[in-house]
PAMI-321498 format. One line per field, with one value per residue: x, y, z of N, C-alpha, C, CB in turn; residue number from 0. Coordinates in steps of 0.05 Angstrom, whole numbers. Glycine has a CB too. Layout:
<rs>
n_east: (X/...)
n_north: (Y/...)
n_up: (Z/...)
ca_east: (X/...)
ca_north: (Y/...)
ca_up: (Z/...)
c_east: (X/...)
c_north: (Y/...)
c_up: (Z/...)
cb_east: (X/...)
cb_north: (Y/...)
cb_up: (Z/...)
resi: (NUM/...)
</rs>
This chain:
<rs>
n_east: (-59/-81/-132/-161/-162/-192/-239/-253/-255/-304/-341/-343/-364/-412/-437/-435/-465/-512/-526/-573/-575/-553/-508/-442/-401/-343/-279/-227/-197/-170/-216/-267/-258/-252/-306/-327/-308/-333/-382/-385/-413/-462/-460/-464/-472/-417/-394/-351/-327/-296/-262/-260/-225/-186/-124/-132/-132/-157/-176/-144/-139/-199/-214/-182/-201/-253/-250/-221/-258/-297/-340/-392/-375/-386/-359/-359/-351/-343/-349/-321/-359/-404/-380/-379/-431/-450/-418/-453/-501/-477/-462/-516/-540/-503/-493/-447/-382/-339/-274/-248/-282/-319/-294/-286/-336/-369/-356/-387/-438/-440/-439/-485/-526/-523/-541/-595/-617/-616/-655/-647/-644/-606/-542/-475/-421/-355/-351/-323/-282/-233/-237/-241/-199/-153/-136/-123/-69/-43/-43/-1/49/49/60/46/11/-6/-32/-72/-105/-117/-146/-191/-213/-227/-267/-305/-323/-333/-367/-411/-420/-439/-489/-524/-529/-548/-599/-619/-626/-659/-639/-615/-560/-512/-468/-422/-376/-394/-428/-454/-431/-381/-360/-356/-319/-274/-259/-232/-188/-122/-77/-27/-39/-66/-34/25/90/112/160/202/163/109/46/-26/-88/-70/-86/-127/-108/-73/-108/-139/-100/-88/-134/-155/-133/-65/-34/-73/-85/-42/-41/-27/-62/-114/-146/-217/-219/-172/-170/-216/-207/-220/-188/-163/-192/-170/-131/-154/-189/-152/-127/-173/-196/-173/-115/-121/-180/-194/-167/-193/-249/-240/-222/-270/-306/-287/-287/-346/-372/-342/-316/-260/-227/-192/-172/-176/-210/-239/-266/-299/-332/-354/-383/-423/-448/-470/-502/-541/-554/-550/-517/-470/-485/-456/-417/-425/-391/-330/-280/-291/-300/-288/-231/-235/-284/-319/-353/-385/-342/-340/-305/-268/-207/-217/-250/-315/-348/-324/-275/-223/-160/-104/-142)
n_north: (574/603/579/593/646/650/630/666/715/703/695/745/772/755/770/825/836/824/867/920/976/1038/1069/1078/1075/1106/1105/1101/1063/993/960/985/1001/954/937/975/965/918/937/976/972/984/1034/1064/1120/1147/1162/1207/1218/1278/1310/1378/1413/1383/1340/1294/1232/1205/1229/1238/1183/1165/1195/1179/1123/1131/1159/1120/1079/1109/1134/1171/1219/1241/1287/1298/1353/1367/1411/1431/1443/1414/1359/1356/1358/1311/1278/1279/1254/1203/1185/1181/1140/1093/1091/1091/1117/1107/1123/1111/1080/1123/1164/1136/1113/1160/1178/1143/1156/1207/1195/1162/1194/1233/1206/1193/1247/1259/1233/1174/1103/1065/1043/1020/986/974/938/887/867/878/845/794/781/798/854/890/932/913/859/843/828/782/713/655/620/648/688/659/643/697/721/685/697/750/746/720/762/804/861/912/974/1007/982/990/1049/1058/1030/1064/1108/1092/1071/1020/983/952/902/872/839/811/774/714/668/691/701/646/625/660/643/596/606/598/631/648/662/711/745/766/773/826/844/875/885/870/854/858/825/802/766/786/833/811/785/826/865/873/894/942/1008/1003/1031/1031/982/962/996/1021/1001/1046/1071/1091/1139/1161/1168/1201/1242/1250/1235/1275/1299/1288/1320/1368/1366/1365/1417/1452/1441/1454/1437/1441/1442/1393/1358/1373/1355/1302/1282/1295/1257/1212/1207/1216/1181/1135/1126/1122/1169/1172/1212/1280/1278/1232/1248/1290/1260/1226/1260/1273/1227/1218/1259/1245/1193/1180/1151/1094/1021/989/926/876/836/842/816/808/854/924/953/1013/1035/997/970/908/867/820/780/804/840/893/950/964/1000/1047/1044/1031/998/957/915)
n_up: (-625/-669/-678/-633/-637/-684/-669/-627/-652/-686/-643/-617/-661/-669/-623/-623/-671/-647/-622/-612/-600/-626/-614/-594/-535/-549/-531/-558/-541/-540/-534/-542/-592/-621/-621/-650/-701/-716/-719/-756/-808/-794/-786/-734/-686/-648/-586/-539/-479/-452/-409/-401/-372/-352/-363/-411/-443/-488/-532/-582/-597/-599/-641/-682/-690/-699/-751/-776/-789/-812/-781/-751/-700/-632/-594/-528/-492/-429/-374/-310/-270/-294/-285/-230/-213/-238/-207/-164/-187/-199/-150/-126/-155/-153/-96/-65/-35/-62/-89/-134/-162/-171/-202/-248/-267/-267/-317/-349/-333/-353/-407/-415/-394/-436/-479/-463/-457/-510/-535/-548/-535/-516/-509/-531/-499/-475/-431/-389/-419/-396/-347/-368/-403/-378/-371/-333/-311/-262/-267/-296/-284/-253/-239/-280/-256/-212/-242/-265/-222/-205/-246/-244/-194/-203/-239/-216/-178/-212/-227/-261/-258/-297/-318/-274/-276/-331/-320/-283/-316/-354/-403/-444/-433/-473/-474/-510/-498/-450/-467/-467/-489/-504/-456/-434/-471/-465/-416/-419/-449/-450/-395/-412/-465/-453/-423/-450/-474/-522/-564/-517/-480/-436/-449/-427/-446/-491/-533/-556/-577/-613/-647/-667/-688/-743/-765/-736/-725/-716/-673/-633/-625/-597/-557/-489/-431/-410/-362/-355/-322/-337/-388/-401/-369/-322/-272/-256/-219/-168/-155/-164/-116/-73/-83/-74/-23/41/79/136/140/121/155/206/190/180/228/253/229/240/297/306/268/263/216/175/137/78/39/17/-32/-22/23/0/-31/6/41/1/-10/45/49/12/21/74/129/114/120/173/184/230/232/239/223/167/140/119/140/142/132/153/127/104/62/33/29/-9/-36/-42/-21/-39/-21/2/-26/-12/-17/-17/27)
ca_east: (-72/-99/-156/-171/-163/-213/-262/-258/-266/-331/-358/-347/-378/-439/-443/-436/-486/-537/-538/-597/-567/-536/-490/-423/-387/-318/-257/-209/-184/-175/-240/-286/-248/-257/-331/-335/-296/-352/-412/-381/-432/-488/-459/-470/-459/-401/-390/-333/-329/-274/-260/-251/-205/-162/-113/-146/-112/-175/-187/-129/-146/-227/-218/-165/-214/-279/-238/-211/-281/-319/-362/-395/-363/-392/-338/-373/-331/-355/-332/-316/-389/-419/-370/-388/-464/-444/-410/-472/-516/-468/-461/-541/-549/-485/-495/-425/-368/-315/-265/-239/-309/-335/-278/-287/-359/-383/-356/-409/-455/-443/-449/-512/-543/-523/-560/-621/-620/-616/-676/-637/-650/-589/-511/-459/-397/-334/-346/-319/-253/-204/-236/-240/-173/-128/-127/-114/-41/-31/-39/16/75/43/68/22/-2/-21/-48/-100/-120/-125/-169/-215/-224/-240/-290/-327/-333/-337/-394/-412/-437/-455/-511/-541/-530/-565/-623/-633/-635/-680/-624/-606/-535/-508/-438/-414/-356/-405/-444/-451/-411/-356/-347/-347/-295/-251/-248/-223/-166/-92/-67/-7/-50/-77/-12/48/111/115/187/206/147/85/19/-49/-105/-53/-98/-146/-90/-60/-127/-147/-76/-90/-163/-158/-104/-41/-31/-95/-83/-21/-43/-30/-88/-117/-174/-233/-214/-148/-179/-232/-189/-230/-169/-152/-205/-156/-113/-171/-199/-126/-123/-196/-197/-143/-106/-134/-209/-192/-159/-215/-267/-230/-223/-296/-319/-276/-301/-375/-383/-323/-304/-232/-230/-165/-165/-191/-229/-257/-282/-320/-351/-367/-405/-442/-459/-482/-526/-557/-563/-542/-491/-468/-489/-431/-418/-414/-369/-305/-256/-299/-305/-269/-222/-237/-315/-331/-379/-379/-325/-352/-275/-253/-186/-222/-276/-331/-363/-303/-250/-197/-142/-114/-154)
ca_north: (602/610/568/612/671/651/627/694/734/695/699/771/784/750/781/854/839/819/890/934/1005/1049/1088/1064/1093/1095/1114/1095/1039/968/945/996/1002/928/942/997/954/900/948/996/973/993/1065/1076/1145/1143/1185/1204/1242/1292/1336/1403/1431/1365/1326/1267/1211/1190/1248/1229/1157/1163/1208/1158/1101/1141/1164/1094/1065/1130/1133/1199/1219/1260/1291/1316/1368/1369/1429/1419/1442/1387/1336/1357/1352/1285/1262/1276/1235/1175/1171/1175/1112/1072/1084/1086/1137/1097/1145/1096/1075/1146/1175/1121/1113/1185/1183/1131/1171/1226/1187/1151/1221/1245/1186/1196/1273/1259/1214/1149/1089/1045/1050/993/992/948/925/859/856/877/823/771/778/806/879/907/930/897/830/836/821/758/690/643/604/668/702/644/646/722/722/672/713/775/738/715/781/823/876/933/995/1017/975/1009/1073/1053/1023/1093/1131/1080/1070/994/982/927/898/844/822/799/756/684/650/702/695/617/623/674/632/570/612/599/653/655/679/734/762/760/793/833/860/873/892/852/863/845/822/793/752/808/852/800/778/850/880/882/902/965/1020/991/1044/1027/953/959/1020/1017/1005/1072/1072/1115/1168/1178/1174/1225/1262/1255/1230/1307/1310/1280/1346/1391/1370/1372/1445/1471/1434/1462/1414/1444/1437/1367/1347/1374/1339/1276/1276/1296/1232/1186/1207/1214/1159/1114/1118/1136/1181/1169/1232/1302/1274/1214/1266/1305/1237/1216/1280/1275/1201/1221/1276/1232/1163/1176/1130/1066/1005/976/901/870/814/857/805/807/882/942/968/1042/1047/978/957/881/868/797/771/819/855/919/955/974/1024/1070/1046/1025/977/926/912)
ca_up: (-626/-695/-677/-609/-647/-702/-650/-610/-675/-693/-624/-613/-686/-669/-600/-633/-689/-636/-608/-618/-598/-648/-604/-585/-523/-562/-523/-575/-530/-557/-529/-558/-624/-632/-627/-674/-723/-723/-723/-777/-830/-787/-786/-713/-675/-629/-571/-526/-460/-453/-392/-414/-354/-344/-383/-420/-460/-509/-552/-603/-604/-609/-669/-699/-691/-715/-780/-791/-799/-822/-764/-736/-670/-619/-574/-508/-477/-401/-359/-284/-260/-300/-271/-204/-215/-244/-182/-146/-196/-197/-120/-119/-167/-142/-69/-48/-35/-75/-105/-159/-180/-182/-223/-277/-275/-274/-347/-364/-326/-374/-435/-416/-393/-462/-494/-451/-464/-541/-541/-555/-512/-516/-515/-530/-482/-478/-405/-390/-434/-379/-333/-383/-415/-364/-385/-315/-308/-239/-273/-319/-269/-237/-249/-297/-233/-198/-256/-267/-197/-198/-267/-235/-172/-215/-260/-196/-166/-230/-232/-280/-250/-321/-315/-254/-284/-352/-312/-273/-337/-372/-423/-443/-437/-486/-473/-523/-482/-428/-478/-452/-506/-504/-426/-440/-491/-457/-386/-427/-462/-433/-391/-429/-490/-446/-418/-462/-486/-550/-559/-490/-465/-433/-449/-421/-471/-519/-554/-569/-594/-637/-665/-685/-699/-774/-771/-729/-724/-695/-647/-615/-620/-578/-537/-464/-420/-400/-345/-363/-312/-346/-418/-400/-356/-294/-254/-248/-196/-143/-154/-158/-87/-63/-84/-64/5/51/99/161/138/118/184/222/181/179/258/266/217/256/326/309/251/266/192/168/105/65/23/11/-51/-10/39/-18/-40/30/50/-15/0/67/43/-1/31/103/135/106/141/182/188/257/228/233/205/140/138/110/165/141/136/170/114/95/37/18/24/-31/-26/-46/-9/-59/-9/3/-46/3/-28/-7/54)
c_east: (-87/-126/-175/-179/-186/-241/-270/-269/-296/-349/-365/-364/-406/-451/-452/-461/-509/-547/-555/-588/-550/-517/-468/-409/-355/-294/-234/-189/-187/-203/-262/-281/-256/-293/-341/-323/-323/-379/-407/-400/-457/-489/-469/-459/-437/-394/-368/-329/-302/-276/-245/-221/-188/-150/-126/-129/-129/-176/-172/-139/-177/-234/-202/-188/-242/-271/-234/-240/-307/-342/-364/-389/-373/-373/-351/-354/-348/-335/-335/-343/-405/-409/-378/-418/-465/-437/-434/-493/-505/-467/-495/-548/-530/-488/-472/-405/-335/-299/-257/-265/-321/-319/-284/-318/-378/-377/-377/-433/-461/-453/-478/-528/-542/-543/-588/-630/-626/-640/-671/-643/-629/-559/-493/-431/-379/-331/-344/-292/-234/-211/-229/-211/-148/-116/-118/-81/-28/-29/-16/45/73/51/42/4/-18/-40/-75/-116/-136/-151/-192/-227/-236/-263/-311/-339/-340/-361/-387/-432/-454/-487/-532/-548/-550/-595/-638/-640/-659/-665/-611/-577/-522/-478/-430/-395/-366/-429/-434/-430/-382/-341/-338/-321/-269/-242/-235/-196/-141/-89/-46/-12/-58/-59/10/69/107/137/196/188/121/61/-6/-66/-94/-68/-118/-130/-81/-84/-141/-127/-79/-113/-170/-129/-84/-31/-50/-91/-64/-21/-42/-56/-89/-146/-189/-227/-192/-154/-196/-221/-202/-212/-159/-171/-191/-144/-129/-178/-173/-123/-146/-202/-172/-137/-118/-164/-212/-187/-179/-240/-261/-235/-252/-312/-310/-286/-328/-383/-368/-314/-279/-233/-200/-159/-183/-215/-247/-277/-303/-339/-370/-388/-428/-459/-480/-509/-549/-575/-560/-518/-489/-474/-464/-435/-411/-395/-343/-280/-265/-305/-287/-257/-222/-264/-331/-356/-365/-365/-331/-325/-260/-231/-194/-251/-294/-346/-344/-276/-223/-186/-115/-124/-149)
c_north: (613/604/582/634/673/647/652/713/727/700/728/784/778/763/812/851/833/847/908/967/1014/1069/1075/1084/1084/1116/1114/1078/1016/959/958/1001/976/930/955/984/931/915/974/996/983/1024/1075/1102/1133/1166/1182/1226/1251/1314/1357/1415/1411/1348/1298/1253/1203/1207/1241/1204/1150/1174/1190/1135/1109/1148/1138/1078/1090/1133/1162/1198/1245/1269/1309/1326/1374/1389/1420/1423/1422/1362/1336/1350/1322/1262/1254/1249/1205/1164/1162/1149/1089/1066/1078/1113/1130/1114/1133/1093/1099/1158/1163/1124/1137/1192/1166/1141/1195/1222/1177/1173/1230/1230/1192/1223/1277/1246/1184/1130/1064/1055/1022/1003/966/934/897/848/857/853/800/762/790/834/896/905/915/869/823/823/793/733/675/633/626/684/689/646/675/729/708/684/734/768/728/736/806/839/900/956/1010/1005/986/1034/1073/1048/1050/1109/1119/1076/1036/999/951/921/870/826/806/779/726/669/662/702/663/612/636/658/604/580/613/624/665/667/707/757/749/777/797/853/855/880/872/867/847/846/819/783/766/824/835/791/805/871/892/893/931/977/1006/1002/1039/996/949/981/1008/1019/1029/1070/1098/1140/1176/1184/1198/1246/1267/1247/1254/1315/1302/1308/1372/1393/1370/1401/1459/1463/1436/1440/1414/1436/1406/1352/1353/1360/1309/1269/1271/1264/1213/1188/1201/1186/1134/1105/1137/1142/1184/1195/1256/1295/1254/1228/1280/1284/1228/1235/1283/1252/1208/1242/1261/1205/1157/1160/1106/1047/986/948/898/847/829/846/804/837/901/956/999/1048/1021/967/926/880/840/782/778/833/883/927/969/1002/1045/1068/1036/999/977/934/882)
c_up: (-646/-692/-654/-622/-669/-686/-637/-632/-683/-671/-616/-639/-680/-644/-607/-651/-678/-622/-623/-622/-624/-640/-590/-564/-532/-547/-539/-560/-546/-558/-549/-588/-635/-638/-652/-701/-733/-731/-746/-800/-819/-781/-756/-702/-652/-610/-547/-507/-453/-427/-397/-396/-346/-371/-388/-444/-486/-532/-578/-614/-613/-634/-686/-706/-707/-745/-793/-802/-808/-807/-753/-705/-660/-594/-553/-490/-450/-382/-327/-271/-269/-291/-241/-197/-226/-226/-168/-159/-193/-171/-119/-131/-155/-112/-54/-51/-46/-96/-132/-177/-189/-203/-248/-284/-277/-303/-361/-358/-345/-398/-434/-414/-421/-480/-490/-466/-495/-550/-554/-533/-509/-521/-513/-517/-480/-450/-404/-399/-415/-361/-342/-395/-404/-374/-364/-314/-283/-245/-288/-307/-252/-259/-268/-277/-220/-215/-262/-245/-194/-223/-254/-214/-182/-226/-243/-181/-185/-229/-247/-267/-272/-326/-298/-270/-309/-343/-298/-292/-358/-402/-423/-452/-452/-481/-487/-509/-464/-445/-469/-463/-505/-477/-427/-453/-473/-426/-393/-443/-445/-420/-406/-455/-483/-435/-432/-471/-515/-549/-528/-468/-460/-434/-438/-448/-500/-538/-571/-587/-621/-658/-684/-695/-729/-782/-760/-727/-706/-671/-625/-609/-595/-558/-509/-451/-404/-387/-355/-350/-323/-377/-421/-386/-328/-268/-243/-222/-169/-139/-148/-126/-70/-60/-68/-35/21/76/125/162/133/140/201/216/184/214/265/257/237/283/325/292/253/234/187/139/97/50/25/-10/-42/8/23/-22/-16/37/29/-9/22/65/32/7/65/109/125/130/148/185/216/254/223/217/177/131/134/138/166/145/148/153/102/67/21/9/-2/-20/-32/-32/-34/-50/-8/-14/-38/-12/-20/25/64)
cb_east: (-56/-90/-151/-151/-136/-207/-255/-227/-248/-331/-350/-320/-370/-445/-419/-408/-483/-535/-517/-621/-551/-551/-504/-407/-394/-321/-253/-197/-194/-158/-249/-293/-213/-246/-339/-319/-265/-356/-426/-356/-436/-497/-479/-467/-483/-380/-416/-315/-346/-273/-253/-279/-217/-173/-85/-180/-103/-204/-182/-102/-138/-244/-208/-137/-218/-293/-210/-191/-291/-328/-360/-425/-327/-417/-310/-395/-319/-357/-343/-292/-403/-421/-340/-382/-483/-429/-391/-487/-522/-444/-449/-559/-547/-456/-511/-411/-371/-322/-242/-226/-331/-343/-250/-276/-367/-374/-326/-412/-449/-423/-431/-517/-530/-495/-555/-619/-595/-591/-693/-608/-679/-598/-499/-456/-406/-303/-365/-339/-241/-195/-254/-260/-176/-106/-149/-128/-31/-46/-61/21/81/8/78/30/20/-3/-35/-97/-99/-97/-162/-211/-205/-225/-281/-317/-315/-335/-409/-421/-421/-437/-508/-524/-503/-553/-619/-616/-606/-708/-604/-623/-524/-517/-429/-402/-337/-418/-443/-477/-421/-359/-371/-366/-301/-259/-275/-246/-171/-65/-63/7/-76/-96/-7/44/140/88/184/225/141/85/16/-63/-121/-33/-110/-159/-63/-40/-148/-166/-51/-86/-183/-173/-106/-16/-30/-125/-72/5/-70/-15/-96/-114/-169/-261/-210/-119/-196/-255/-186/-256/-149/-158/-233/-134/-97/-197/-221/-106/-120/-223/-207/-140/-77/-131/-223/-175/-133/-219/-270/-195/-212/-313/-310/-244/-299/-389/-385/-338/-325/-205/-249/-164/-165/-172/-218/-243/-265/-309/-332/-347/-393/-433/-435/-461/-520/-544/-541/-564/-488/-439/-513/-420/-401/-437/-376/-296/-246/-324/-315/-283/-196/-227/-332/-339/-393/-405/-291/-372/-275/-270/-159/-221/-272/-351/-375/-293/-244/-201/-141/-82/-186)
cb_north: (620/596/539/619/678/629/608/707/731/666/686/784/770/721/778/865/825/793/905/928/1009/1061/1107/1054/1094/1099/1103/1119/1033/946/947/1019/1005/901/953/1031/939/879/961/993/946/978/1078/1061/1166/1133/1193/1198/1236/1305/1332/1426/1446/1342/1323/1275/1180/1184/1278/1227/1141/1174/1239/1143/1090/1169/1179/1071/1042/1124/1109/1210/1217/1255/1305/1304/1396/1337/1461/1433/1463/1382/1334/1383/1375/1286/1277/1307/1241/1171/1196/1197/1113/1079/1064/1055/1149/1074/1161/1065/1058/1167/1172/1085/1096/1209/1178/1105/1178/1236/1163/1131/1244/1244/1157/1198/1288/1245/1229/1151/1079/1026/1074/978/1002/958/932/849/873/908/821/774/787/783/894/900/957/901/820/866/845/759/673/618/587/687/708/617/642/744/708/646/721/788/715/698/786/812/884/921/1012/1008/956/1018/1083/1030/999/1111/1140/1100/1094/973/987/927/897/849/835/824/760/665/649/728/701/606/642/708/628/552/636/594/653/634/665/728/767/750/783/843/893/884/916/838/869/859/845/771/731/829/862/773/763/865/862/860/881/965/1050/989/1070/1036/937/957/1038/1031/983/1094/1074/1110/1171/1161/1151/1222/1289/1239/1215/1334/1299/1254/1350/1388/1345/1362/1456/1468/1408/1499/1415/1471/1454/1361/1360/1397/1345/1274/1299/1325/1225/1182/1235/1243/1168/1089/1119/1118/1217/1144/1222/1323/1268/1193/1285/1318/1211/1213/1308/1278/1182/1230/1298/1228/1138/1165/1123/1060/990/986/887/864/794/863/775/786/889/964/961/1053/1058/993/982/865/871/807/743/840/848/923/973/953/1019/1073/1074/1020/977/897/920)
cb_up: (-625/-720/-673/-586/-658/-724/-627/-595/-702/-701/-604/-608/-716/-670/-581/-650/-710/-616/-599/-592/-571/-668/-585/-609/-491/-599/-504/-587/-504/-546/-498/-546/-627/-608/-610/-669/-714/-700/-689/-788/-844/-763/-811/-699/-660/-640/-561/-542/-434/-483/-368/-412/-328/-320/-377/-431/-442/-499/-543/-594/-581/-592/-672/-680/-663/-699/-779/-767/-772/-848/-742/-739/-667/-614/-587/-491/-494/-388/-365/-268/-267/-328/-275/-195/-238/-259/-162/-142/-222/-208/-90/-127/-201/-147/-67/-56/-7/-87/-92/-152/-164/-160/-217/-277/-264/-255/-359/-361/-304/-378/-448/-395/-372/-475/-486/-417/-456/-554/-558/-560/-515/-537/-491/-562/-452/-489/-388/-406/-459/-360/-323/-403/-439/-370/-403/-288/-308/-215/-286/-337/-249/-227/-225/-318/-212/-185/-279/-271/-174/-198/-296/-228/-154/-235/-282/-177/-144/-251/-204/-309/-237/-346/-310/-227/-290/-369/-293/-257/-357/-374/-420/-462/-408/-516/-441/-549/-468/-405/-509/-454/-540/-513/-399/-458/-522/-455/-361/-445/-474/-452/-371/-433/-504/-428/-389/-480/-481/-564/-565/-487/-474/-408/-475/-395/-473/-515/-543/-546/-577/-628/-647/-669/-698/-792/-757/-706/-715/-708/-650/-628/-646/-592/-539/-453/-404/-424/-311/-357/-283/-342/-429/-390/-374/-292/-265/-276/-196/-146/-182/-174/-76/-78/-114/-83/7/63/104/170/113/102/197/224/156/166/275/254/187/256/341/297/222/283/168/173/102/43/-2/2/-75/4/52/-48/-50/52/56/-40/11/86/23/-20/13/118/162/93/134/208/169/278/202/258/214/136/156/88/170/115/103/199/83/95/45/-9/26/-46/-38/-77/19/-66/20/33/-53/37/-54/-8/54)
resi: (0/1/2/3/4/5/6/7/8/9/10/11/12/13/14/15/16/17/18/19/20/21/22/23/24/25/26/27/28/29/30/31/32/33/34/35/36/37/38/39/40/41/42/43/44/45/46/47/48/49/50/51/52/53/54/55/56/57/58/59/60/61/62/63/64/65/66/67/68/69/70/71/72/73/74/75/76/77/78/79/80/81/82/83/84/85/86/87/88/89/90/91/92/93/94/95/96/97/98/99/100/101/102/103/104/105/106/107/108/109/110/111/112/113/114/115/116/117/118/119/120/121/122/123/124/125/126/127/128/129/130/131/132/133/134/135/136/137/138/139/140/141/142/143/144/145/146/147/148/149/150/151/152/153/154/155/156/157/158/159/160/161/162/163/164/165/166/167/168/169/170/171/172/173/174/175/176/177/178/179/180/181/182/183/184/185/186/187/188/189/190/191/192/193/194/195/196/197/198/199/200/201/202/203/204/205/206/207/208/209/210/211/212/213/214/215/216/217/218/219/220/221/222/223/224/225/226/227/228/229/230/231/232/233/234/235/236/237/238/239/240/241/242/243/244/245/246/247/248/249/250/251/252/253/254/255/256/257/258/259/260/261/262/263/264/265/266/267/268/269/270/271/272/273/274/275/276/277/278/279/280/281/282/283/284/285/286/287/288/289/290/291/292/293/294/295/296/297/298/299/300/301/302/303/304/305/306/307/308/309/310/311/312/313/314)
</rs>
């Protein structure tokens, strides 16, 4: 393990030092804090998106990370009206009405927009760590054999909407975990070093945590995985739409969409995103190969368990 840990440290160091941008998207999670550790000598600015009207998990942790490495931190508090505008922008770029992807990636939309608005041309993100090092919570309970297969599957289909958003704004997105040598190394790390028990609790990204637990704040090194939507607070959108869209209106719209468009909308939040998508892009192109299409929106799924168009899971 020590040899693997040493090699991982060195490859990530090289990948981080190759970055040209001087802004880090700092959530205070494990992945972005590791980047801050490596880049601290360059004194980059760090930014964190926090939803002003919802509960967010990142505020304390991003401040802790920035303080630890004496980095300037810009906490960008966004009001609900700004988030709603960002939803439109995110759907315009990503061209889907996937509730999970939108809730998460509108955070990066807001971060990249801030970078662009302030005249900067690049941002550094932690994209890729969860996919390569088994960071997702649903992986933790799998057997080693199933875990290995699932990580291989995820790595084959992984994609990063942040890149599309950056391109749309003309902002370069740099992601050290997606460095070619880091990816090659990660794929060869045994799965029992990616998911492992500490005390009585199982953790994903175990090898990352162990490698950096003495270099970053301990409470961040062993912090539970927190998706961007929880960290920034945009997960609160689900309850917001449940409140502002009445049951009667949702039921009526759901029925109309099913009858006229042949699409099944799963929630009030999904309805809002679908209507925004339809206004911007029209109706999605449905697949004629129904065994390989989403049963809700009928868009081709490319043999995935997850529909990238509407967010249905499992399918």
